[in-house]
VOGU-3710 file (C-alpha; in Angstrom, 3 decimals, decimal comma):
1> xxxxxxxxxx> 16,600/5,592/-7,977  16,224/2,687/-5,804  13,485/1,828/-3,522  11,009/2,972/-5,945  7,946/5,380/-4,811  8,741/4,183/-1,456  11,799/6,384/-1,644  10,005/9,324/-2,115  8,821/9,605/1,052  11,972/9,127/3,025
11> xxxxxxxxxx> 13,778/11,939/0,931  11,064/14,006/1,507  11,115/13,594/5,367  15,085/14,436/5,071  14,365/17,755/2,703  11,374/18,938/4,593  10,751/16,908/8,168  7,990/19,210/9,542  6,112/19,712/6,208  2,175/18,469/5,934
21> xxxxxxxxxx> 1,944/15,418/3,798  -1,618/14,561/4,584  -4,735/16,012/5,911  -7,804/14,082/6,935  -10,744/16,452/6,008  -12,999/14,870/7,667  -10,985/14,980/11,227  -8,403/17,703/10,339  -5,954/15,528/11,405  -2,629/16,317/10,013
31> xxxxxxxxxx> 0,468/14,126/9,108  3,887/15,571/8,366  6,382/13,744/6,031  8,441/12,849/8,794  5,146/11,347/10,796  4,336/9,424/7,350  8,190/8,249/6,682  8,045/6,707/10,276  4,613/5,242/9,731  4,714/4,075/6,504
41> xxxxxxxxxx> 8,273/2,247/7,641  6,362/0,601/10,837  3,566/-0,940/8,456  6,204/-2,312/5,958  7,810/-3,797/8,777  4,455/-5,214/10,076  3,047/-6,464/6,514  6,830/-8,500/6,291  5,758/-9,921/9,633  2,634/-11,166/7,987
51> xxxxxxxxxx> 4,250/-12,792/5,514  4,294/-10,204/2,692  7,557/-10,298/0,258  8,600/-8,636/-2,537  6,069/-9,334/-5,491  3,423/-10,501/-3,059  -0,036/-8,394/-3,649  -1,638/-6,241/-1,309  -5,404/-5,834/-1,714  -6,950/-2,484/-0,192
61> xxxxxxxxxx> -10,774/-1,873/0,231  -11,092/1,356/1,351  -12,096/4,842/0,698  -9,441/7,384/0,934  -7,692/8,136/3,917  -4,383/8,431/5,689  -4,613/4,822/6,045  -4,911/3,937/2,718  -1,724/6,317/1,639  0,053/4,130/4,515
71> xxxxxxxxxx> -0,745/0,745/3,479  0,156/1,685/-0,552  3,681/2,936/0,493  4,271/0,593/2,910  3,874/-2,313/0,884  5,852/-0,377/-2,005  8,755/-0,278/0,727  9,058/-4,285/0,822  8,676/-4,521/-3,094  5,115/-5,916/-2,792
81> xxxxxxxxxx> 2,113/-4,818/-5,183  -0,506/-2,924/-4,072  -4,166/-3,999/-5,608  -6,805/-0,984/-5,011  -10,142/-2,757/-4,905  -13,583/-0,711/-6,499  -15,418/-0,465/-3,030  -18,672/-0,305/-5,423  -18,434/-3,622/-7,178  -20,476/-6,412/-5,633
91> xxxxxxxxxx> -19,034/-9,001/-3,538  -18,321/-11,429/-6,162  -17,005/-9,044/-8,262  -14,204/-8,008/-5,240  -13,839/-11,923/-4,807  -13,210/-12,085/-8,429  -10,335/-9,379/-8,238  -8,866/-10,924/-5,113  -8,131/-14,124/-6,727  -7,300/-13,110/-10,155
101> xxxxxxxxxx> -4,467/-11,109/-8,161  -3,931/-13,265/-6,132  -3,984/-10,891/-3,110  -2,116/-12,430/0,286  -3,368/-9,508/2,434  -6,475/-7,318/2,091  -6,734/-4,363/3,816  -10,825/-3,087/4,693  -12,345/0,108/6,510  -14,981/-0,345/8,662
111> xxxxxxxxxx> -17,412/0,629/6,225  -16,669/-2,044/3,679  -16,368/-4,945/6,406  -19,501/-6,555/5,614  -18,426/-6,605/1,656  -14,954/-8,109/2,435  -16,613/-10,924/4,415  -18,731/-11,400/1,854  -16,083/-11,678/-1,013  -13,952/-13,995/1,302
121> xxxxxxxxxx> -16,630/-16,205/2,054  -17,198/-17,242/-1,500  -13,679/-18,618/-1,827  -11,392/-19,452/-4,535  -8,573/-16,819/-3,762  -5,622/-16,913/-1,625  -6,127/-14,239/0,917  -5,031/-15,328/4,474  -5,042/-11,826/6,144  -6,992/-9,337/6,936
131> xxxxxxxxxx> -6,254/-5,632/8,132  -9,469/-3,578/9,719  -9,389/-0,082/11,142  -10,921/-1,633/14,593  -10,889/-5,033/16,472  -13,720/-7,357/15,805  -14,663/-10,768/14,999  -12,964/-12,524/11,972  -13,631/-11,713/8,677  -14,667/-14,654/6,525
141> xxxxxxxxxx> -12,865/-16,888/9,146  -9,344/-15,226/8,556  -7,537/-13,955/11,188  -7,501/-9,997/11,412  -5,118/-7,097/12,786  -5,642/-3,559/13,258  -4,279/-0,538/11,466  -3,164/0,845/14,942  -1,188/-3,185/14,753  0,521/-2,557/11,963
151> xxxxxxxxxx> 1,836/1,151/13,756  2,909/-0,868/16,794  4,934/-3,619/15,132  8,467/-4,477/16,294  10,828/-2,797/13,892  10,700/-0,693/10,771  11,778/-1,207/6,961  12,586/1,234/4,925  12,615/1,034/1,199  13,973/-2,201/-0,208
161> xxxxxxxxxx> 17,379/-1,035/-2,744  16,388/-3,979/-4,696  13,548/-2,739/-5,514  13,937/-1,734/-9,032  12,122/0,966/-11,328  10,790/-1,514/-13,593  8,977/-3,643/-11,027  5,645/-3,725/-10,732  4,122/-0,966/-8,147  0,483/-1,668/-8,390
171> xxxxxxxxxx> -2,115/-3,416/-10,187  -4,839/-1,279/-11,051  -8,373/-2,841/-12,726  -9,754/-1,332/-15,729  -13,452/-0,169/-15,372  -14,697/-3,148/-16,635  -17,156/-0,924/-19,159  -17,113/-4,110/-21,584  -16,641/-7,356/-19,245  -14,410/-8,585/-16,828
181> xxxxxxxxxx> -11,969/-5,999/-15,552  -8,288/-6,686/-16,515  -5,536/-5,771/-14,398  -3,004/-3,300/-15,665  0,815/-3,570/-14,104  2,000/0,140/-13,743  5,857/0,080/-12,602  7,221/2,456/-10,236  9,089/3,937/-13,147  5,264/4,218/-14,515
191> xxxxxxxxxx> 4,371/6,245/-11,123  7,550/8,606/-11,304  6,951/9,330/-15,138  3,207/10,096/-14,654  4,600/12,535/-11,688  7,008/13,976/-14,634  4,154/14,468/-16,767  2,036/16,515/-14,172  4,698/18,844/-13,081  4,622/20,295/-16,863
201> xxxxxxxxxx> 0,503/21,208/-16,206  -0,922/24,264/-15,434  1,402/26,054/-12,971  3,357/22,778/-11,939  3,669/21,119/-9,084  5,856/22,547/-5,767  6,140/21,733/-2,440  3,548/24,091/-1,585  0,785/22,459/-3,758  -1,854/21,637/-2,132
211> xxxxxxxxxx> -5,140/19,375/-3,200  -8,231/17,636/-2,103  -8,368/13,910/-2,731  -12,345/13,647/-3,707  -12,196/11,166/-6,816  -11,586/7,556/-5,085  -8,216/6,110/-4,972  -9,047/2,642/-6,234  -8,693/4,394/-9,368  -5,623/5,702/-11,050
221> xxxxxxxxxx> -7,555/9,323/-11,918  -6,716/10,023/-8,007  -3,785/8,016/-7,462  -1,882/9,360/-10,891  -3,268/13,272/-11,304  -3,412/13,751/-7,375  -2,069/11,713/-4,687  1,119/10,257/-6,032  2,396/13,330/-8,048  2,013/16,164/-5,121
231> xxxxxxxxxx> 3,660/13,520/-2,692  6,420/13,251/-4,781  6,844/17,265/-5,011  6,520/17,395/-1,449  3,043/19,076/-1,623  0,082/18,297/0,922  -2,842/16,004/-0,065  -6,055/16,079/1,933  -7,950/13,125/2,420  -11,846/13,022/2,169
241> xxxxxxxxxx> -13,821/9,842/2,208  -16,756/11,085/-0,248  -17,468/13,797/-2,368  -19,527/16,374/-1,043  -19,673/20,166/-2,779  -20,406/22,143/-0,241  -17,764/20,431/2,029  -15,290/20,653/-1,035  -15,605/24,433/-1,335  -15,513/24,498/2,702
251> xxxxxxxxxx> -12,172/22,637/2,622  -10,959/24,749/-0,540  -11,088/28,057/1,709  -9,623/26,242/5,013  -6,494/24,762/3,667  -5,966/27,377/0,489  -6,220/24,686/-1,834  -3,907/25,284/-4,931  -4,899/22,617/-7,924  -7,922/20,263/-8,118
261> xxxxxxxxxx> -8,879/17,088/-10,260  -12,358/15,732/-10,283  -14,368/13,691/-13,221  -16,808/16,217/-14,705  -19,873/14,968/-12,798  -17,986/16,410/-9,891  -17,668/19,775/-11,383  -20,876/20,180/-12,280  -22,303/19,518/-8,996  -19,719/21,947/-7,267
271> xxxxxxxxxx> -20,868/24,570/-9,929  -24,370/24,354/-8,794  -23,820/25,161/-5,251  -26,337/28,379/-4,561  -23,828/30,397/-2,123  -20,336/29,137/-4,382  -19,510/32,871/-4,697  -19,722/32,995/-1,212  -16,663/31,049/-0,518  -12,750/32,319/-1,041
281> xxxxxxxxxx> -11,294/30,229/-3,211  -8,884/32,570/-4,590  -6,101/29,840/-3,744  -6,791/28,046/-6,799  -4,126/27,948/-9,435  -5,512/25,704/-11,640  -8,000/22,594/-12,068  -7,943/19,607/-13,942  -11,303/17,744/-15,394  -10,790/13,935/-16,688
291> xxxxxxxxxx> -12,829/10,834/-17,390  -15,163/11,930/-19,618  -15,763/15,259/-21,761  -16,375/18,432/-19,632  -20,162/20,014/-20,611  -18,610/23,654/-22,245  -20,874/25,678/-19,665  -19,397/23,801/-16,684  -15,868/24,767/-18,222  -17,125/28,359/-18,402
301> xxxxxxxxxx> -18,439/28,752/-14,944  -15,231/28,355/-13,594  -13,112/30,329/-16,352  -15,575/33,389/-15,243  -14,475/33,252/-11,880  -10,626/33,237/-12,707  -9,690/29,712/-12,640  -7,462/28,209/-14,852  -9,543/25,165/-16,167  -7,488/22,141/-17,946
311> xxxxxxxxxx> -8,986/18,728/-19,774  -7,233/15,606/-19,590  -7,504/12,500/-21,313  -6,113/9,322/-19,448  -6,303/5,692/-19,207  -5,177/3,341/-16,766  -2,670/1,677/-19,330  -0,922/5,441/-19,184  -0,668/5,650/-15,305  -2,472/7,955/-16,927
321> xxxxxxxxxx> -1,741/11,051/-18,210  -2,007/11,024/-22,313  -3,220/14,277/-23,695  -4,144/17,521/-22,504  -6,250/20,381/-23,314  -4,309/23,523/-22,107  -6,048/26,577/-20,855  -5,762/28,889/-24,129  -7,266/25,476/-26,112  -9,780/24,140/-23,658
331> xxxxxxxxxx> -12,466/26,582/-25,426  -11,089/27,477/-28,720  -10,824/23,319/-29,484  -13,599/22,140/-27,694  -14,251/18,867/-27,996  -10,890/17,942/-28,962  -8,881/16,360/-25,927  -6,110/18,204/-26,663  -1,999/17,190/-27,150  0,047/14,832/-25,571
341> xxxxxxxxxx> 1,793/15,582/-22,701  5,317/16,005/-22,165  6,623/12,239/-22,256  3,988/10,714/-24,482  4,184/9,852/-28,087  1,051/9,671/-30,015  0,174/8,029/-33,560  -3,111/7,963/-34,987  -3,014/4,671/-37,347  -5,158/2,095/-39,507
351> xxxxxxxxxx> -5,965/-1,333/-39,515  -2,604/-2,358/-40,424  -0,735/-0,063/-37,844  0,072/2,467/-40,692  -0,278/6,479/-39,714  -3,179/7,960/-41,344  -2,997/11,442/-43,152  -4,102/14,763/-41,072  -7,911/14,583/-40,409  -8,572/10,778/-41,293
361> xxxxxxxxxx> -10,022/8,906/-38,304  -8,017/5,885/-36,997  -7,059/4,431/-33,857  -4,900/6,084/-31,059  -1,850/4,261/-30,173  0,395/5,510/-27,361  4,576/5,244/-26,415  5,933/6,517/-23,021  7,812/5,620/-20,302  4,193/6,030/-18,337
371> xxxxxxxxxx> 2,732/2,893/-20,050  1,964/0,186/-18,513  3,972/-3,188/-18,571  0,809/-5,507/-19,454  -2,003/-7,281/-18,387  -1,446/-9,068/-15,127  -1,963/-12,751/-16,381  -2,723/-12,189/-19,751  -0,182/-12,369/-21,936  -1,734/-12,648/-25,091
381> xxxxxxxxxx> -3,782/-9,526/-24,292  -0,688/-8,090/-23,455  0,873/-8,976/-26,556  -1,820/-7,564/-28,920  -2,501/-4,549/-26,878  1,493/-3,748/-27,158  2,080/-4,643/-30,555  4,824/-2,883/-32,377  6,174/-1,183/-29,178  3,155/1,051/-29,224
391> xxxxxxxxxx> -0,515/0,551/-26,705  -2,962/0,270/-28,839  -5,861/2,373/-27,016  -9,487/1,157/-28,740  -10,083/4,559/-29,155  -10,836/6,171/-32,620  -9,922/9,495/-33,175  -8,228/12,129/-35,531  -5,404/14,651/-35,658  -5,059/18,179/-36,971
401> xxxxxxxxxx> -2,491/20,217/-38,457  -1,580/21,533/-34,939  -1,524/17,719/-33,141  -5,195/18,553/-31,465  -6,638/14,724/-31,152  -10,198/14,674/-31,753  -11,958/11,231/-30,202  -14,524/10,009/-32,432  -15,314/7,285/-30,170  -14,583/4,020/-28,725
411> xxxxxxxxxx> -13,775/1,165/-31,516  -16,175/-0,822/-29,523  -18,991/1,882/-29,413  -18,797/2,720/-33,001  -22,779/2,042/-33,997  -22,678/0,723/-38,084  -26,338/1,478/-39,290  -27,131/0,628/-42,998  -23,169/0,455/-43,707  -22,829/3,935/-42,384
421> xxxxxxxxxx> -20,521/4,957/-39,350  -21,790/6,351/-36,532  -19,620/7,811/-33,691  -21,972/8,022/-30,671  -19,788/11,445/-29,135  -20,781/13,339/-32,020  -24,646/12,616/-31,382  -24,552/13,244/-28,009  -22,962/16,942/-28,335  -25,668/17,684/-30,460
431> xxxxxxxxxx> -28,399/16,399/-27,882  -26,571/18,295/-25,110  -27,038/21,511/-26,877  -30,844/20,853/-25,980  -31,524/22,715/-22,866  -34,085/19,899/-21,474  -31,206/17,449/-21,809  -29,231/16,808/-18,399  -27,322/13,670/-19,456  -27,321/11,746/-22,481
441> xxxxxxxxxx> -25,318/8,101/-23,815  -25,994/7,232/-27,511  -25,608/2,972/-28,432  -26,311/0,638/-30,908  -28,826/-2,102/-30,513  -29,474/-4,485/-32,979  -31,815/-4,278/-35,685  -32,691/-6,559/-38,510  -33,199/-4,157/-41,177  -30,157/-1,663/-40,727
451> xxxxxxxxxx> -27,694/-4,284/-38,513  -27,803/-1,679/-35,917  -30,353/1,116/-34,914  -29,353/4,568/-33,097  -30,643/5,025/-29,688  -30,382/8,134/-27,270  -30,940/7,260/-23,692  -31,744/10,469/-21,768  -31,682/11,979/-18,470  -34,004/15,197/-18,963
461> xxxxxxxxxx> -34,659/18,130/-16,760  -38,222/18,154/-16,067  -40,740/16,619/-18,463  -40,546/19,490/-21,040  -39,523/17,096/-23,942  -40,598/14,227/-25,702  -39,183/11,330/-28,186  -40,076/12,750/-31,422  -38,996/17,080/-30,220  -35,450/15,545/-29,505
471> xxxxxxxxxx> -35,271/13,464/-32,436  -36,180/16,359/-34,897  -33,843/18,588/-32,759  -31,028/15,905/-34,155  -32,191/15,532/-37,363  -32,144/19,560/-38,000  -28,713/19,324/-36,682  -26,854/16,347/-38,332  -27,201/13,666/-41,176  -30,314/11,782/-41,018
481> xxxxxxxxxx> -28,937/8,174/-40,629  -26,877/9,586/-37,386  -29,850/10,973/-35,602  -31,718/8,686/-33,001  -34,962/6,839/-34,071  -35,517/6,166/-30,604  -35,149/7,834/-27,015  -35,475/6,152/-23,747  -36,164/8,618/-21,012  -34,337/7,033/-17,645
491> xxxxxxxxxx> -33,479/8,738/-14,041  -29,961/8,191/-14,524  -27,246/6,643/-16,128  -24,943/4,035/-15,108  -21,483/5,267/-14,532  -18,013/3,832/-13,352  -16,044/5,474/-10,706  -14,362/7,261/-13,166  -17,127/9,402/-14,292  -17,409/6,846/-17,713
501> xxxxxxxxxx> -21,000/5,483/-19,132  -21,222/2,149/-18,346  -22,917/1,702/-22,099  -22,733/-1,717/-22,250  -25,211/-1,805/-18,899  -27,549/0,478/-21,136  -27,583/-1,975/-24,285  -28,334/-4,994/-21,888  -31,316/-3,113/-20,488  -32,878/-2,096/-23,748
511> xxxxxxxxx> -31,962/-5,143/-25,631  -32,791/-7,747/-22,819  -29,411/-9,465/-23,609  -26,232/-9,436/-21,139  -23,861/-8,680/-23,879  -22,186/-5,854/-25,900  -22,626/-5,303/-29,322  -19,500/-7,380/-31,542  -17,889/-7,589/-34,913
//
């Protein structure tokens, strides 16, 4: 297919011109596929007038919105590369991504204009033009255009037929849980095969599929599990600028949502809406959770209401679909992350990249047409991560005889205490059974005697638990060497935008040393 993902919108506009592509969940504004195709081609023409060419980078610092989608596909029409930027970062972190990616244009929503100004004013980047929601002063001394300017630009530009499937479509920066973020290059083919994978999930995707994009589009979870596959299928995406549990239920009821992706914290918050059962959510066919393990009580809450609840394991580098725990297995194989998606190959290997025996722990490695092209500007790291034609995830896991994968932990998070391997996930699962534990993260911190010692960082329910009680609770259930020797109670845990706990931050907070544990 020529033209990359930009061609999706053209074809959908031809097949079902009046079908609704996008709805602004805050204002109710609806955009048909014909409208979207027109606006995308106008945006492409305007970006071209601003000097954007094939291979150039266009950064987006915005909440979820119709404008975000327009810029994404407009850049794709030109063969330019989109760089979604995490709006929860600080100004220096944003500046780093702008500089590292070499972005020349930055699209900014009103809410993040000050953040953009702070990043741009720091210098050391190649941004030469800012696109904003509403007219105003320059941003960081750079000239600005508005999104309306893009729509009124002379001419239209459809998908460039020279865009190849193996051209980079987006650069998604990893969460940076262990340090400086890396830009994962995802191609147009990666996006398409990821959509194919999504079409095999639950009841599949059709032109009647409706979803709400509540997870932020700056991350592959929202783009790869909500926005892109459903637009590929000709369905409808409802955009919201921020997640609100009550508002989400109201939108499900109003627009008859059929499928939904969210991270565990969002699913938990939604389940706690006091009048959940007063909403008509009967349109929902299946839902998907990813980003972190979902507590079993949360899964059961939705299953009791007749929802098909699925869990997925994904990675930025896999666009993101990797493993899926389907409806039949989500409870019976709780603790597992499932089996590979249709178009993904998986192995568990040892240090020498040889397959380990069934049930043995090794590194999860992946192969498939959804796997990224490499890390932007980091050929050595790309070569190491993709050696032998397989992407080495850094995740430790084991496979059973049925092919279900259970993740033991990240290589970097494994704790070695007194010569014994301790896998934090195993300890966390035990501590989660205590009724007074709301959230928990288990980490290793340096210890003169043991090398590392196990520490549990806990968000408790009220003040009904102390350190000794929780340690004793663990010692009654797992080997003593795995149990926390210390419990730290906190008000909240630090998370990435995708619901992953920033254990690096916890180690820094507890040890007072700004570094991860290295071996």
